[in-house]
N, C-alpha and C positions, 0 to 999 in steps of 0.2 A: 801034147796039146790037142791033137786031133781026136784022141780018144776021149779026153775030157769034154770037148765041145759036143761030141756025139752023145755023151752021157747027159749033158745039160739040155740039149735040144730034143733028145728022144722023147721024154715025157711030155714036152710041150706039143710036139707033133702028134703024139698019141691023143692028147686032150682035144686038139683041134679036129682030129678025125672023129673022135667020139661026139663032139658038138655037131659036126656035119651029119652024122647019122641020126642024132636026136631031133634035129630041126624038122625033117619031113614027118617024123612021128608026131611031134607037137602040132604041126599044121593039120595033120590028119585027125588028131583028137579035137581040134578047134573047129574044123569044118562042119560037123553035124550040128553045132550049136546055133548056127545062123538061122536055119528054118525054125528052131524053137523060139528064138527071139522074135521073129516075125509072127509066129503063132501066138506068143504072149501079147504082143501089141494088138493082134486081131481079137483076142479074147477080151482085152480091156476095152476095146472099142465096142464090142458087142454088149458088154455089161453096161457101158455108158449109154448106148442107144436104148437098151432095155429099161434103164432107170428113167430116161427121158420119156419113154412111152408110158411107164407107170404114172409119172407125174401128169402127163397130158390126159390120160383117161380119167384119172381121179379128179383133176380140175374140171373136166367136162361134166362130171357128175355134180360138182359143186355149183355150177351155173343152174342146173336143174333144181338142186336143193334150195339155192338162194331165191329162185323164182317161186318155188313152192311155199316158202315161209314169208314172202313179201307182204301178205295181207294180215299176218298175225304177229310178227316180231318187227319192231322198229329197226331200221338199218343200223344205226349206231350201237344199239343194244345187242343186236345179233353179232356184229363184228367184235365188240368188247368181250362177250362171252366166248366167241370163237377162239380168241387168243388166250383167254384164261384156260379153256379146256386144252388147247394145244400145249401151253406151258406145262400144265399138269401131266399131260401125256408123255412129254419128252423128258420131264424132270428125272425119272429114275435112271435114264441113260445118259443125260447130259449135264445134270447139276454138278456132279463131282468134277468133270472136266472144266466146266465154266468157273468153278471156284478155284481150281488150280491155276487157271489162266486169267484170273481177275485183274492182275496187274497189266497184262497185255490188253484186255478189254478196256481198261481205263485209259491206257496209252492211246488206243485207237478209238476212243469214244466218239469223236467227230464222225469218223467213217461209219461206225456201227449205227449211230443215230440217223445218219443220212440214208443208209440202206433200209433201216427200219421205217423211216418216214415214207419212202416210196414203195417198198415191197410189202409192208405189213399194214401200216396205218392208212395211207391214202388209197392204195390200190384196192384193197378189199372193201373199204367203206364206199368207194365209188361204185364197185360192182353191186353191192347190196342196194345202194340207192337206185342204180339203173334197173334193178329187178322189179321196182315198183311199177314201171311204165313201159317196159319193153320185154319181148319174148326171150326165152333162153336161147333159141336159135340165133336171133340177132346178136345177143351178147357174145356168143361163141364166135360168130363170123366177124364181128367188128374187132374182137380181140386178136383174130388171126392177122390183122393188119399191123400189129405191133412190130413185126420185123422191118416194116418200112421205116419206122422211127429208129429202130436199132441201126439200120443202114445209114441214116442221117448222122447219128452219133459217130459211126465208124468213119464217115466221110469227113466230119469235123475233126476227127482225130488223125487225119492224114492218110487214111486208107483209100486206095483207088478202087472204085466200084466196077468200072468196065461197062461197055454198052449193053451186053446181055443182062447183066444184073440190074442195071438201071431200068431197062425196059420191063423186066419182070416185076420190079417194085412198083412202077407206074401202072402196070396192068392190074396188080393187086389193089392199088389205091382206087382205080377206076371201078373195080368190082365192088368195093366197099361203098363208094358213092352211089352206085346203082342200087345196092341193097337198102341203104337207109333212105333213098329217094323213091322207093317203091317202083323201080323200073325206069326212073328218069334221073338225070344228073343234076337236078335242082337241089338246092340246099335247104329244103323243107325238112329239117331234122326234128325228131321228137326229143323230149327231155331225156328219156332213157338212153337214146342213142348218143346224145352229147355226154352224158355221164360215162358211158362205155368208152368213148373216145378219150376222155380223161383217164380212165382206168388203163387203157392201152398205153398211153403216154407214160403213166406211172410205172407199169410193169416193164416197159422197154428201158426206162431209166434204171430200175432196179437190176435188170439183167446186165446192163452196161457196167453198173457198179460192182457186180460180182467178179468181173475180170480183175478188179483192183483189190480184192480182199487180201489182206496180209496172210501170207502162206503159213505163218506160225500159229495163227488162230485156228483151232480145230473146228471141223464142220459142226459137230454137236454143240460145242460151246457157243459158236456164232449163232446157230439156230435158236438155242435157248435164250440167249441174250436179246435177240431181236423180238422174240415172242413176249418176253417180260417187259421190255422197253416199249413195245407196241401197245400193250395193255395199259401201261402207265400214261402214254401219250393220249390214249382214248378216254382215260378216266374223267377228265373235265367235261368232255362232250357227252359221256354217258350220264353224268350227274344232271346235266341240263336236260337231256332227253327224258330222264325219269321225272324231273320236275314238270316238264311241259306236256309230255305224252303219257306219262304213267308207265307202269311196268306192263309185262305181257303174261298171259296165262300159259303155264307150262303144261302142254299136252303131250301124249305119246308121239304125235307127229312132229311137233316143234322140237321136242327133246331129241328125237332121232335125227332130225335134220341138223341141229346144232352139234350133235356128236359127230356126224359125218364131216361137216365142214371144219370142226375143231381137230378131230383125230386124223382123219384121212386127208382132207384137202389142205390142211395146214401142216401137221406134224409129218405125215408120210410123204405127201407130194412135195413140200418144200425141201425136205431132206433129199429126196430122190433127184429133184431138179438141180439143187446146188451141187450135189455129188456128180451128176451127169455133166454139168458145165465144167467142173474141175477135171474130169477125165477126158472128155472129147471136145471141149470148147463150146462156147455159146452158139456158134454158127451151125455146127452139126446137131446140137441138141435142138436148135430152133427148127431144123427141118422136120423133126418128129412133132414138134409143137403145132405145125401146120395141119396136122390131122384133127385138131381139136374141133373145128366147125362141123366136120362129118360126125364125130362122136356126139357133140351136143345136139345136133339136129335129130340124130337117131334116138337119143335118150329123151329129148323133148317130145318126140312123137309117141314113144312107147309109154312114158310115165305121165306126161301132162296133156297128151292129145293135141299138141301143137301141129298145125298143118305146114308142110314144106311143099310149096308149089313150084311150078316150072321156073318162075323168075328167081326164086331163091336158089334153086339148083344151078341156074346159069351164073348167078353171082358167086356161088360157092366154087364153081369150076374156074371162074376168072381169078378169084382170090388164091385158090390152091395152085393153079398154074402159074400165076404171077410170082407168088412167094417161092415156089419151087425153082423157077428160073433165077430169082434173085438170090437164092442160097448157093447156087453153083458158082464155083470159082473159075 
C-alpha cells in the first residue's frame, strides 16, 4: 500500500512543483505589459486632445468666414448650403455605414433629431445671424462661455461642481458680461451678442447630448445623418428666404467661404470634435475649446483687420482663466 500511495501522489507532487516554478515566470512575463497599457492610454488621450484642437482651430476660422460673408449671403441660405456641402463631403466615407445602420438610426430618430436641431440647425443659423451685427472676436469670446452652460447641465444632472469650479465659471461669466457691455456690467447688449448667446446655449446643449449618443451608432453614420436631417429641417426656412430676400451671387469669395464652412468647419471639425468627446470626454475636450477666443481674435485681426484693444484682452483673460479653473476637477 505504501508503494502504491507513493506512485499515486508522486506525479501530483511533481505537477504542483512545476506549477510553483511556472507562476513566477508568468508574473515576470506579465509585468512589462503594465507600462505599455499606460502608454496606450496616454497615446489615446493625446490623439483625443489633438482632435479637439483641430476642431477648435477650424471652428475659429469659421467665425471669420461667417463674418466675411455676412454682407453677401443671407444667413439661412448660407447655413442651408453649408450642410448640403458637408453632406456631400462626408457621403463617400459615411453613406455606406449610415445605410447599414438605417434601422438603428430609425430606432433612435428622436435622439438624432434633437441633436441635429441643437448642433446643426439652430447653432449654426444663430452664428450666421450674429455675424451680421457683431465682430468675429466677440463671436468667439461669447462662445467661450458655453462651458458655463455645460456646467449648469452637469449640476442639474447631479454632478457636484465644487467651490473652485463654481468660482471659475462665475469669473468667466463676469468676463463675458464685461465684453458685451464694452467694459461695464450693464446689459446693453447688441443684437449680434444676443444671437451668439443663443448659439452658445445651443452648442452647450448639443455637447451635453453627445454624452448620450447610443454607442452602437457609428460616428460617421451619426454625422451623415445629422447633416442630411439638418438640411431638411432648414429647407422650409431656405424657401422663405429665397422668396423674401432672393438668392445671392456666387463669387469666388463667397464660394470659397461656403466651401470652408461646409467641408472644414462642418465635415472635418464636427467629426474631430465628436471623436474627441468619445475618446477623452466632453470636459477634457472643452479645455481645448477654451483656446477658441484667442484663435478667433488673431484670425480676425489678420484677415478682417478687427482691432483687439486692452478691454477685450482683459475680458479674454477673465474668460480663459475662469473656464480654465472651471474645467479642473
